[in-house]
mmCIF file as Biopython writes it, N, C-alpha, C and O atoms, coordinates in Angstrom:
data_model
#
loop_
_atom_site.group_PDB
_atom_site.id
_atom_site.type_symbol
_atom_site.label_atom_id
_atom_site.label_alt_id
_atom_site.label_comp_id
_atom_site.label_asym_id
_atom_site.label_entity_id
_atom_site.label_seq_id
_atom_site.pdbx_PDB_ins_code
_atom_site.Cartn_x
_atom_site.Cartn_y
_atom_site.Cartn_z
_atom_site.occupancy
_atom_site.B_iso_or_equiv
_atom_site.auth_seq_id
_atom_site.auth_asym_id
_atom_site.pdbx_PDB_model_num
ATOM 1   N N  . MET A ? 1  ? 8.427   -12.345 1.596   1.0 0.0 1  A 1 
ATOM 2   C CA . MET A ? 1  ? 8.347   -10.996 1.105   1.0 0.0 1  A 1 
ATOM 3   C C  . MET A ? 1  ? 6.881   -10.595 1.055   1.0 0.0 1  A 1 
ATOM 4   O O  . MET A ? 1  ? 6.007   -11.410 0.760   1.0 0.0 1  A 1 
ATOM 5   N N  . LYS A ? 2  ? 6.627   -9.328  1.349   1.0 0.0 2  A 1 
ATOM 6   C CA . LYS A ? 2  ? 5.271   -8.802  1.267   1.0 0.0 2  A 1 
ATOM 7   C C  . LYS A ? 2  ? 5.316   -7.509  0.466   1.0 0.0 2  A 1 
ATOM 8   O O  . LYS A ? 2  ? 6.196   -6.673  0.671   1.0 0.0 2  A 1 
ATOM 9   N N  . VAL A ? 3  ? 4.365   -7.350  -0.446  1.0 0.0 3  A 1 
ATOM 10  C CA . VAL A ? 3  ? 4.293   -6.167  -1.292  1.0 0.0 3  A 1 
ATOM 11  C C  . VAL A ? 3  ? 3.055   -5.369  -0.904  1.0 0.0 3  A 1 
ATOM 12  O O  . VAL A ? 3  ? 1.952   -5.911  -0.824  1.0 0.0 3  A 1 
ATOM 13  N N  . LEU A ? 4  ? 3.250   -4.075  -0.665  1.0 0.0 4  A 1 
ATOM 14  C CA . LEU A ? 4  ? 2.150   -3.171  -0.365  1.0 0.0 4  A 1 
ATOM 15  C C  . LEU A ? 4  ? 1.750   -2.476  -1.652  1.0 0.0 4  A 1 
ATOM 16  O O  . LEU A ? 4  ? 2.565   -1.806  -2.287  1.0 0.0 4  A 1 
ATOM 17  N N  . LEU A ? 5  ? 0.495   -2.639  -2.033  1.0 0.0 5  A 1 
ATOM 18  C CA . LEU A ? 5  ? -0.038  -2.012  -3.237  1.0 0.0 5  A 1 
ATOM 19  C C  . LEU A ? 5  ? -0.894  -0.824  -2.803  1.0 0.0 5  A 1 
ATOM 20  O O  . LEU A ? 5  ? -1.904  -1.000  -2.122  1.0 0.0 5  A 1 
ATOM 21  N N  . ALA A ? 6  ? -0.494  0.374   -3.192  1.0 0.0 6  A 1 
ATOM 22  C CA . ALA A ? 6  ? -1.182  1.595   -2.760  1.0 0.0 6  A 1 
ATOM 23  C C  . ALA A ? 6  ? -2.220  2.018   -3.790  1.0 0.0 6  A 1 
ATOM 24  O O  . ALA A ? 6  ? -1.904  2.220   -4.962  1.0 0.0 6  A 1 
ATOM 25  N N  . ASN A ? 7  ? -3.455  2.150   -3.338  1.0 0.0 7  A 1 
ATOM 26  C CA . ASN A ? 7  ? -4.554  2.610   -4.171  1.0 0.0 7  A 1 
ATOM 27  C C  . ASN A ? 7  ? -4.812  4.072   -3.827  1.0 0.0 7  A 1 
ATOM 28  O O  . ASN A ? 7  ? -5.377  4.376   -2.776  1.0 0.0 7  A 1 
ATOM 29  N N  . GLY A ? 8  ? -4.401  4.974   -4.708  1.0 0.0 8  A 1 
ATOM 30  C CA . GLY A ? 8  ? -4.568  6.403   -4.466  1.0 0.0 8  A 1 
ATOM 31  C C  . GLY A ? 8  ? -5.843  6.974   -5.049  1.0 0.0 8  A 1 
ATOM 32  O O  . GLY A ? 8  ? -6.051  8.186   -4.998  1.0 0.0 8  A 1 
ATOM 33  N N  . SER A ? 9  ? -6.696  6.137   -5.599  1.0 0.0 9  A 1 
ATOM 34  C CA . SER A ? 9  ? -7.946  6.597   -6.196  1.0 0.0 9  A 1 
ATOM 35  C C  . SER A ? 9  ? -8.955  6.993   -5.120  1.0 0.0 9  A 1 
ATOM 36  O O  . SER A ? 9  ? -8.995  6.369   -4.059  1.0 0.0 9  A 1 
ATOM 37  N N  . PRO A ? 10 ? -9.771  8.019   -5.374  1.0 0.0 10 A 1 
ATOM 38  C CA . PRO A ? 10 ? -10.829 8.352   -4.423  1.0 0.0 10 A 1 
ATOM 39  C C  . PRO A ? 10 ? -11.943 7.309   -4.392  1.0 0.0 10 A 1 
ATOM 40  O O  . PRO A ? 10 ? -12.771 7.304   -3.481  1.0 0.0 10 A 1 
ATOM 41  N N  . HIS A ? 11 ? -11.959 6.429   -5.388  1.0 0.0 11 A 1 
ATOM 42  C CA . HIS A ? 11 ? -12.966 5.365   -5.461  1.0 0.0 11 A 1 
ATOM 43  C C  . HIS A ? 11 ? -12.335 4.077   -4.938  1.0 0.0 11 A 1 
ATOM 44  O O  . HIS A ? 11 ? -11.492 3.477   -5.606  1.0 0.0 11 A 1 
ATOM 45  N N  . LYS A ? 12 ? -12.743 3.659   -3.751  1.0 0.0 12 A 1 
ATOM 46  C CA . LYS A ? 12 ? -12.099 2.535   -3.063  1.0 0.0 12 A 1 
ATOM 47  C C  . LYS A ? 12 ? -12.035 1.265   -3.892  1.0 0.0 12 A 1 
ATOM 48  O O  . LYS A ? 12 ? -11.013 0.579   -3.881  1.0 0.0 12 A 1 
ATOM 49  N N  . GLU A ? 13 ? -13.089 0.938   -4.603  1.0 0.0 13 A 1 
ATOM 50  C CA . GLU A ? 13 ? -13.099 -0.296  -5.386  1.0 0.0 13 A 1 
ATOM 51  C C  . GLU A ? 13 ? -13.378 -0.024  -6.855  1.0 0.0 13 A 1 
ATOM 52  O O  . GLU A ? 13 ? -14.188 -0.703  -7.485  1.0 0.0 13 A 1 
ATOM 53  N N  . GLY A ? 14 ? -12.689 0.987   -7.394  1.0 0.0 14 A 1 
ATOM 54  C CA . GLY A ? 14 ? -12.853 1.355   -8.794  1.0 0.0 14 A 1 
ATOM 55  C C  . GLY A ? 14 ? -11.856 0.634   -9.689  1.0 0.0 14 A 1 
ATOM 56  O O  . GLY A ? 14 ? -11.411 -0.473  -9.388  1.0 0.0 14 A 1 
ATOM 57  N N  . CYS A ? 15 ? -11.518 1.286   -10.794 1.0 0.0 15 A 1 
ATOM 58  C CA . CYS A ? 15 ? -10.622 0.689   -11.801 1.0 0.0 15 A 1 
ATOM 59  C C  . CYS A ? 15 ? -9.215  0.453   -11.260 1.0 0.0 15 A 1 
ATOM 60  O O  . CYS A ? 15 ? -8.593  -0.562  -11.575 1.0 0.0 15 A 1 
ATOM 61  N N  . THR A ? 16 ? -8.707  1.383   -10.445 1.0 0.0 16 A 1 
ATOM 62  C CA . THR A ? 16 ? -7.365  1.204   -9.886  1.0 0.0 16 A 1 
ATOM 63  C C  . THR A ? 16 ? -7.333  -0.022  -8.990  1.0 0.0 16 A 1 
ATOM 64  O O  . THR A ? 16 ? -6.384  -0.805  -9.042  1.0 0.0 16 A 1 
ATOM 65  N N  . TYR A ? 17 ? -8.358  -0.193  -8.172  1.0 0.0 17 A 1 
ATOM 66  C CA . TYR A ? 17 ? -8.457  -1.359  -7.292  1.0 0.0 17 A 1 
ATOM 67  C C  . TYR A ? 17 ? -8.474  -2.651  -8.108  1.0 0.0 17 A 1 
ATOM 68  O O  . TYR A ? 17 ? -7.809  -3.628  -7.765  1.0 0.0 17 A 1 
ATOM 69  N N  . THR A ? 18 ? -9.248  -2.633  -9.193  1.0 0.0 18 A 1 
ATOM 70  C CA . THR A ? 18 ? -9.331  -3.816  -10.054 1.0 0.0 18 A 1 
ATOM 71  C C  . THR A ? 18 ? -7.969  -4.158  -10.639 1.0 0.0 18 A 1 
ATOM 72  O O  . THR A ? 18 ? -7.586  -5.327  -10.683 1.0 0.0 18 A 1 
ATOM 73  N N  . ALA A ? 19 ? -7.233  -3.138  -11.089 1.0 0.0 19 A 1 
ATOM 74  C CA . ALA A ? 19 ? -5.892  -3.369  -11.636 1.0 0.0 19 A 1 
ATOM 75  C C  . ALA A ? 19 ? -4.943  -3.896  -10.559 1.0 0.0 19 A 1 
ATOM 76  O O  . ALA A ? 19 ? -4.146  -4.798  -10.818 1.0 0.0 19 A 1 
ATOM 77  N N  . LEU A ? 20 ? -5.027  -3.337  -9.358  1.0 0.0 20 A 1 
ATOM 78  C CA . LEU A ? 20 ? -4.171  -3.795  -8.262  1.0 0.0 20 A 1 
ATOM 79  C C  . LEU A ? 20 ? -4.494  -5.232  -7.874  1.0 0.0 20 A 1 
ATOM 80  O O  . LEU A ? 20 ? -3.598  -5.989  -7.500  1.0 0.0 20 A 1 
ATOM 81  N N  . CYS A ? 21 ? -5.747  -5.609  -7.958  1.0 0.0 21 A 1 
ATOM 82  C CA . CYS A ? 21 ? -6.132  -7.000  -7.668  1.0 0.0 21 A 1 
ATOM 83  C C  . CYS A ? 21 ? -5.494  -7.956  -8.668  1.0 0.0 21 A 1 
ATOM 84  O O  . CYS A ? 21 ? -5.077  -9.054  -8.299  1.0 0.0 21 A 1 
ATOM 85  N N  . GLU A ? 22 ? -5.415  -7.543  -9.935  1.0 0.0 22 A 1 
ATOM 86  C CA . GLU A ? 22 ? -4.767  -8.374  -10.952 1.0 0.0 22 A 1 
ATOM 87  C C  . GLU A ? 22 ? -3.283  -8.554  -10.627 1.0 0.0 22 A 1 
ATOM 88  O O  . GLU A ? 22 ? -2.741  -9.654  -10.730 1.0 0.0 22 A 1 
ATOM 89  N N  . VAL A ? 23 ? -2.640  -7.455  -10.232 1.0 0.0 23 A 1 
ATOM 90  C CA . VAL A ? 23 ? -1.229  -7.526  -9.853  1.0 0.0 23 A 1 
ATOM 91  C C  . VAL A ? 23 ? -1.066  -8.417  -8.627  1.0 0.0 23 A 1 
ATOM 92  O O  . VAL A ? 23 ? -0.169  -9.259  -8.583  1.0 0.0 23 A 1 
ATOM 93  N N  . ALA A ? 24 ? -1.928  -8.232  -7.636  1.0 0.0 24 A 1 
ATOM 94  C CA . ALA A ? 24 ? -1.863  -9.028  -6.403  1.0 0.0 24 A 1 
ATOM 95  C C  . ALA A ? 24 ? -2.045  -10.513 -6.709  1.0 0.0 24 A 1 
ATOM 96  O O  . ALA A ? 24 ? -1.324  -11.348 -6.162  1.0 0.0 24 A 1 
ATOM 97  N N  . ASP A ? 25 ? -2.993  -10.849 -7.571  1.0 0.0 25 A 1 
ATOM 98  C CA . ASP A ? 25 ? -3.220  -12.256 -7.929  1.0 0.0 25 A 1 
ATOM 99  C C  . ASP A ? 25 ? -1.978  -12.876 -8.550  1.0 0.0 25 A 1 
ATOM 100 O O  . ASP A ? 25 ? -1.610  -14.004 -8.223  1.0 0.0 25 A 1 
ATOM 101 N N  . THR A ? 26 ? -1.335  -12.138 -9.443  1.0 0.0 26 A 1 
ATOM 102 C CA . THR A ? 26 ? -0.126  -12.636 -10.098 1.0 0.0 26 A 1 
ATOM 103 C C  . THR A ? 26 ? 0.996   -12.843 -9.084  1.0 0.0 26 A 1 
ATOM 104 O O  . THR A ? 26 ? 1.684   -13.863 -9.113  1.0 0.0 26 A 1 
ATOM 105 N N  . LEU A ? 27 ? 1.177   -11.871 -8.186  1.0 0.0 27 A 1 
ATOM 106 C CA . LEU A ? 27 ? 2.212   -11.996 -7.160  1.0 0.0 27 A 1 
ATOM 107 C C  . LEU A ? 27 ? 1.917   -13.149 -6.206  1.0 0.0 27 A 1 
ATOM 108 O O  . LEU A ? 27 ? 2.824   -13.888 -5.822  1.0 0.0 27 A 1 
ATOM 109 N N  . ASN A ? 28 ? 0.653   -13.304 -5.826  1.0 0.0 28 A 1 
ATOM 110 C CA . ASN A ? 28 ? 0.262   -14.383 -4.923  1.0 0.0 28 A 1 
ATOM 111 C C  . ASN A ? 28 ? 0.549   -15.754 -5.535  1.0 0.0 28 A 1 
ATOM 112 O O  . ASN A ? 28 ? 0.959   -16.679 -4.834  1.0 0.0 28 A 1 
ATOM 113 N N  . LYS A ? 29 ? 0.334   -15.880 -6.832  1.0 0.0 29 A 1 
ATOM 114 C CA . LYS A ? 29 ? 0.618   -17.144 -7.514  1.0 0.0 29 A 1 
ATOM 115 C C  . LYS A ? 29 ? 2.105   -17.488 -7.476  1.0 0.0 29 A 1 
ATOM 116 O O  . LYS A ? 29 ? 2.489   -18.654 -7.575  1.0 0.0 29 A 1 
ATOM 117 N N  . GLU A ? 30 ? 2.934   -16.455 -7.330  1.0 0.0 30 A 1 
ATOM 118 C CA . GLU A ? 30 ? 4.384   -16.650 -7.236  1.0 0.0 30 A 1 
ATOM 119 C C  . GLU A ? 30 ? 4.847   -16.781 -5.784  1.0 0.0 30 A 1 
ATOM 120 O O  . GLU A ? 30 ? 6.046   -16.822 -5.510  1.0 0.0 30 A 1 
ATOM 121 N N  . GLY A ? 31 ? 3.883   -16.847 -4.853  1.0 0.0 31 A 1 
ATOM 122 C CA . GLY A ? 31 ? 4.212   -17.028 -3.441  1.0 0.0 31 A 1 
ATOM 123 C C  . GLY A ? 31 ? 4.554   -15.741 -2.708  1.0 0.0 31 A 1 
ATOM 124 O O  . GLY A ? 31 ? 5.125   -15.779 -1.618  1.0 0.0 31 A 1 
ATOM 125 N N  . ILE A ? 32 ? 4.212   -14.611 -3.293  1.0 0.0 32 A 1 
ATOM 126 C CA . ILE A ? 32 ? 4.495   -13.313 -2.674  1.0 0.0 32 A 1 
ATOM 127 C C  . ILE A ? 32 ? 3.222   -12.780 -2.044  1.0 0.0 32 A 1 
ATOM 128 O O  . ILE A ? 32 ? 2.193   -12.651 -2.707  1.0 0.0 32 A 1 
ATOM 129 N N  . GLU A ? 33 ? 3.301   -12.471 -0.753  1.0 0.0 33 A 1 
ATOM 130 C CA . GLU A ? 33 ? 2.152   -11.943 -0.013  1.0 0.0 33 A 1 
ATOM 131 C C  . GLU A ? 33 ? 1.914   -10.496 -0.418  1.0 0.0 33 A 1 
ATOM 132 O O  . GLU A ? 33 ? 2.866   -9.748  -0.641  1.0 0.0 33 A 1 
ATOM 133 N N  . THR A ? 34 ? 0.651   -10.098 -0.514  1.0 0.0 34 A 1 
ATOM 134 C CA . THR A ? 34 ? 0.318   -8.725  -0.905  1.0 0.0 34 A 1 
ATOM 135 C C  . THR A ? 34 ? -0.730  -8.138  0.031   1.0 0.0 34 A 1 
ATOM 136 O O  . THR A ? 34 ? -1.475  -8.856  0.698   1.0 0.0 34 A 1 
ATOM 137 N N  . GLU A ? 35 ? -0.763  -6.828  0.058   1.0 0.0 35 A 1 
ATOM 138 C CA . GLU A ? 35 ? -1.809  -6.102  0.790   1.0 0.0 35 A 1 
ATOM 139 C C  . GLU A ? 35 ? -2.125  -4.849  -0.004  1.0 0.0 35 A 1 
ATOM 140 O O  . GLU A ? 35 ? -1.225  -4.111  -0.403  1.0 0.0 35 A 1 
ATOM 141 N N  . ILE A ? 36 ? -3.411  -4.614  -0.232  1.0 0.0 36 A 1 
ATOM 142 C CA . ILE A ? 36 ? -3.836  -3.400  -0.923  1.0 0.0 36 A 1 
ATOM 143 C C  . ILE A ? 36 ? -4.228  -2.387  0.138   1.0 0.0 36 A 1 
ATOM 144 O O  . ILE A ? 36 ? -5.079  -2.649  0.987   1.0 0.0 36 A 1 
ATOM 145 N N  . PHE A ? 37 ? -3.583  -1.211  0.074   1.0 0.0 37 A 1 
ATOM 146 C CA . PHE A ? 37 ? -3.839  -0.147  1.044   1.0 0.0 37 A 1 
ATOM 147 C C  . PHE A ? 37 ? -4.504  1.007   0.313   1.0 0.0 37 A 1 
ATOM 148 O O  . PHE A ? 37 ? -3.960  1.533   -0.658  1.0 0.0 37 A 1 
ATOM 149 N N  . TRP A ? 38 ? -5.690  1.402   0.785   1.0 0.0 38 A 1 
ATOM 150 C CA . TRP A ? 38 ? -6.424  2.483   0.142   1.0 0.0 38 A 1 
ATOM 151 C C  . TRP A ? 38 ? -6.076  3.804   0.800   1.0 0.0 38 A 1 
ATOM 152 O O  . TRP A ? 38 ? -6.388  4.028   1.970   1.0 0.0 38 A 1 
ATOM 153 N N  . ILE A ? 39 ? -5.433  4.668   0.051   1.0 0.0 39 A 1 
ATOM 154 C CA . ILE A ? 39 ? -5.093  5.999   0.545   1.0 0.0 39 A 1 
ATOM 155 C C  . ILE A ? 39 ? -6.290  6.920   0.374   1.0 0.0 39 A 1 
ATOM 156 O O  . ILE A ? 39 ? -6.571  7.742   1.247   1.0 0.0 39 A 1 
ATOM 157 N N  . GLY A ? 40 ? -6.995  6.791   -0.742  1.0 0.0 40 A 1 
ATOM 158 C CA . GLY A ? 40 ? -8.188  7.581   -0.997  1.0 0.0 40 A 1 
ATOM 159 C C  . GLY A ? 40 ? -7.906  9.065   -1.049  1.0 0.0 40 A 1 
ATOM 160 O O  . GLY A ? 40 ? -6.996  9.510   -1.748  1.0 0.0 40 A 1 
ATOM 161 N N  . ASN A ? 41 ? -8.688  9.831   -0.308  1.0 0.0 41 A 1 
ATOM 162 C CA . ASN A ? 41 ? -8.562  11.287  -0.312  1.0 0.0 41 A 1 
ATOM 163 C C  . ASN A ? 41 ? -7.712  11.806  0.836   1.0 0.0 41 A 1 
ATOM 164 O O  . ASN A ? 41 ? -7.689  13.011  1.089   1.0 0.0 41 A 1 
ATOM 165 N N  . LYS A ? 42 ? -7.016  10.927  1.530   1.0 0.0 42 A 1 
ATOM 166 C CA . LYS A ? 42 ? -6.211  11.350  2.671   1.0 0.0 42 A 1 
ATOM 167 C C  . LYS A ? 42 ? -4.965  12.094  2.187   1.0 0.0 42 A 1 
ATOM 168 O O  . LYS A ? 42 ? -4.289  11.643  1.261   1.0 0.0 42 A 1 
ATOM 169 N N  . PRO A ? 43 ? -4.665  13.228  2.811   1.0 0.0 43 A 1 
ATOM 170 C CA . PRO A ? 43 ? -3.446  13.937  2.409   1.0 0.0 43 A 1 
ATOM 171 C C  . PRO A ? 43 ? -2.214  13.190  2.917   1.0 0.0 43 A 1 
ATOM 172 O O  . PRO A ? 43 ? -2.113  12.879  4.104   1.0 0.0 43 A 1 
ATOM 173 N N  . ILE A ? 44 ? -1.298  12.911  2.029   1.0 0.0 44 A 1 
ATOM 174 C CA . ILE A ? 44 ? -0.072  12.200  2.381   1.0 0.0 44 A 1 
ATOM 175 C C  . ILE A ? 44 ? 1.103   13.141  2.130   1.0 0.0 44 A 1 
ATOM 176 O O  . ILE A ? 44 ? 1.360   13.542  0.995   1.0 0.0 44 A 1 
ATOM 177 N N  . GLY A ? 45 ? 1.803   13.482  3.193   1.0 0.0 45 A 1 
ATOM 178 C CA . GLY A ? 45 ? 2.949   14.376  3.059   1.0 0.0 45 A 1 
ATOM 179 C C  . GLY A ? 45 ? 4.237   13.585  2.918   1.0 0.0 45 A 1 
ATOM 180 O O  . GLY A ? 45 ? 4.275   12.378  3.154   1.0 0.0 45 A 1 
ATOM 181 N N  . GLY A ? 46 ? 5.258   14.270  2.541   1.0 0.0 46 A 1 
ATOM 182 C CA . GLY A ? 46 ? 6.555   13.645  2.394   1.0 0.0 46 A 1 
ATOM 183 C C  . GLY A ? 46 ? 7.268   13.513  3.734   1.0 0.0 46 A 1 
ATOM 184 O O  . GLY A ? 46 ? 6.752   13.934  4.770   1.0 0.0 46 A 1 
ATOM 185 N N  . CYS A ? 47 ? 8.431   12.935  3.701   1.0 0.0 47 A 1 
ATOM 186 C CA . CYS A ? 47 ? 9.245   12.743  4.889   1.0 0.0 47 A 1 
ATOM 187 C C  . CYS A ? 47 ? 9.686   14.097  5.432   1.0 0.0 47 A 1 
ATOM 188 O O  . CYS A ? 47 ? 10.128  14.960  4.673   1.0 0.0 47 A 1 
ATOM 189 N N  . ILE A ? 48 ? 9.565   14.282  6.745   1.0 0.0 48 A 1 
ATOM 190 C CA . ILE A ? 48 ? 10.024  15.521  7.367   1.0 0.0 48 A 1 
ATOM 191 C C  . ILE A ? 48 ? 11.256  15.270  8.236   1.0 0.0 48 A 1 
ATOM 192 O O  . ILE A ? 48 ? 11.649  16.124  9.032   1.0 0.0 48 A 1 
ATOM 193 N N  . ALA A ? 49 ? 11.854  14.104  8.078   1.0 0.0 49 A 1 
ATOM 194 C CA . ALA A ? 49 ? 13.094  13.724  8.767   1.0 0.0 49 A 1 
ATOM 195 C C  . ALA A ? 49 ? 12.965  13.794  10.285  1.0 0.0 49 A 1 
ATOM 196 O O  . ALA A ? 49 ? 13.873  14.266  10.969  1.0 0.0 49 A 1 
ATOM 197 N N  . CYS A ? 50 ? 11.825  13.319  10.813  1.0 0.0 50 A 1 
ATOM 198 C CA . CYS A ? 50 ? 11.616  13.326  12.263  1.0 0.0 50 A 1 
ATOM 199 C C  . CYS A ? 50 ? 12.300  12.138  12.945  1.0 0.0 50 A 1 
ATOM 200 O O  . CYS A ? 50 ? 12.458  12.129  14.165  1.0 0.0 50 A 1 
ATOM 201 N N  . LEU A ? 51 ? 12.706  11.135  12.155  1.0 0.0 51 A 1 
ATOM 202 C CA . LEU A ? 51 ? 13.374  9.916   12.615  1.0 0.0 51 A 1 
ATOM 203 C C  . LEU A ? 51 ? 12.487  9.031   13.494  1.0 0.0 51 A 1 
ATOM 204 O O  . LEU A ? 51 ? 12.991  8.118   14.148  1.0 0.0 51 A 1 
ATOM 205 N N  . LYS A ? 52 ? 11.202  9.280   13.519  1.0 0.0 52 A 1 
ATOM 206 C CA . LYS A ? 52 ? 10.263  8.476   14.300  1.0 0.0 52 A 1 
ATOM 207 C C  . LYS A ? 52 ? 10.216  7.035   13.782  1.0 0.0 52 A 1 
ATOM 208 O O  . LYS A ? 52 ? 9.995   6.102   14.555  1.0 0.0 52 A 1 
ATOM 209 N N  . CYS A ? 53 ? 10.420  6.860   12.494  1.0 0.0 53 A 1 
ATOM 210 C CA . CYS A ? 53 ? 10.373  5.516   11.908  1.0 0.0 53 A 1 
ATOM 211 C C  . CYS A ? 53 ? 11.463  4.618   12.478  1.0 0.0 53 A 1 
ATOM 212 O O  . CYS A ? 53 ? 11.297  3.399   12.521  1.0 0.0 53 A 1 
ATOM 213 N N  . GLY A ? 54 ? 12.547  5.185   12.904  1.0 0.0 54 A 1 
ATOM 214 C CA . GLY A ? 54 ? 13.638  4.407   13.458  1.0 0.0 54 A 1 
ATOM 215 C C  . GLY A ? 54 ? 13.382  3.928   14.874  1.0 0.0 54 A 1 
ATOM 216 O O  . GLY A ? 54 ? 14.138  3.105   15.390  1.0 0.0 54 A 1 
ATOM 217 N N  . GLU A ? 55 ? 12.329  4.425   15.515  1.0 0.0 55 A 1 
ATOM 218 C CA . GLU A ? 55 ? 12.004  4.052   16.887  1.0 0.0 55 A 1 
ATOM 219 C C  . GLU A ? 55 ? 11.122  2.821   16.983  1.0 0.0 55 A 1 
ATOM 220 O O  . GLU A ? 55 ? 10.904  2.310   18.081  1.0 0.0 55 A 1 
ATOM 221 N N  . THR A ? 56 ? 10.611  2.333   15.863  1.0 0.0 56 A 1 
ATOM 222 C CA . THR A ? 56 ? 9.717   1.175   15.877  1.0 0.0 56 A 1 
ATOM 223 C C  . THR A ? 56 ? 10.297  0.059   15.036  1.0 0.0 56 A 1 
ATOM 224 O O  . THR A ? 56 ? 11.033  0.299   14.080  1.0 0.0 56 A 1 
ATOM 225 N N  . GLU A ? 57 ? 9.952   -1.172  15.408  1.0 0.0 57 A 1 
ATOM 226 C CA . GLU A ? 57 ? 10.392  -2.329  14.620  1.0 0.0 57 A 1 
ATOM 227 C C  . GLU A ? 57 ? 9.584   -2.459  13.350  1.0 0.0 57 A 1 
ATOM 228 O O  . GLU A ? 57 ? 10.128  -2.803  12.300  1.0 0.0 57 A 1 
ATOM 229 N N  . ILE A ? 58 ? 8.294   -2.189  13.428  1.0 0.0 58 A 1 
ATOM 230 C CA . ILE A ? 58 ? 7.406   -2.343  12.289  1.0 0.0 58 A 1 
ATOM 231 C C  . ILE A ? 58 ? 7.203   -0.977  11.661  1.0 0.0 58 A 1 
ATOM 232 O O  . ILE A ? 58 ? 6.740   -0.043  12.314  1.0 0.0 58 A 1 
ATOM 233 N N  . ARG A ? 59 ? 7.553   -0.870  10.394  1.0 0.0 59 A 1 
ATOM 234 C CA . ARG A ? 59 ? 7.387   0.385   9.671   1.0 0.0 59 A 1 
ATOM 235 C C  . ARG A ? 59 ? 6.287   0.174   8.633   1.0 0.0 59 A 1 
ATOM 236 O O  . ARG A ? 59 ? 6.489   -0.537  7.649   1.0 0.0 59 A 1 
ATOM 237 N N  . ARG A ? 60 ? 5.142   0.783   8.846   1.0 0.0 60 A 1 
ATOM 238 C CA . ARG A ? 60 ? 4.039   0.642   7.906   1.0 0.0 60 A 1 
ATOM 239 C C  . ARG A ? 60 ? 3.115   1.836   8.025   1.0 0.0 60 A 1 
ATOM 240 O O  . ARG A ? 60 ? 3.193   2.601   8.986   1.0 0.0 60 A 1 
ATOM 241 N N  . PHE A ? 61 ? 2.242   1.992   7.049   1.0 0.0 61 A 1 
ATOM 242 C CA . PHE A ? 61 ? 1.259   3.072   7.071   1.0 0.0 61 A 1 
ATOM 243 C C  . PHE A ? 61 ? 0.228   2.772   8.143   1.0 0.0 61 A 1 
ATOM 244 O O  . PHE A ? 61 ? -0.185  1.623   8.297   1.0 0.0 61 A 1 
ATOM 245 N N  . THR A ? 62 ? -0.181  3.756   8.865   1.0 0.0 62 A 1 
ATOM 246 C CA . THR A ? 62 ? -1.260  3.588   9.849   1.0 0.0 62 A 1 
ATOM 247 C C  . THR A ? 62 ? -2.255  4.693   9.703   1.0 0.0 62 A 1 
ATOM 248 O O  . THR A ? 62 ? -3.242  4.735   10.438  1.0 0.0 62 A 1 
#
């Protein structure tokens, strides 16, 4: 299992990042792989039902 931790703070390595690192450390100790993804100031829209996600095997943020 892999858990994606989303950092929505405009500060890449601020308080939110520090908190996510604590969560990641705890999950890693339990054998769960983690990845911290920094969204930052990027605009993230909702699903528009384009069904593009169904065309790929790997579904992840890019």
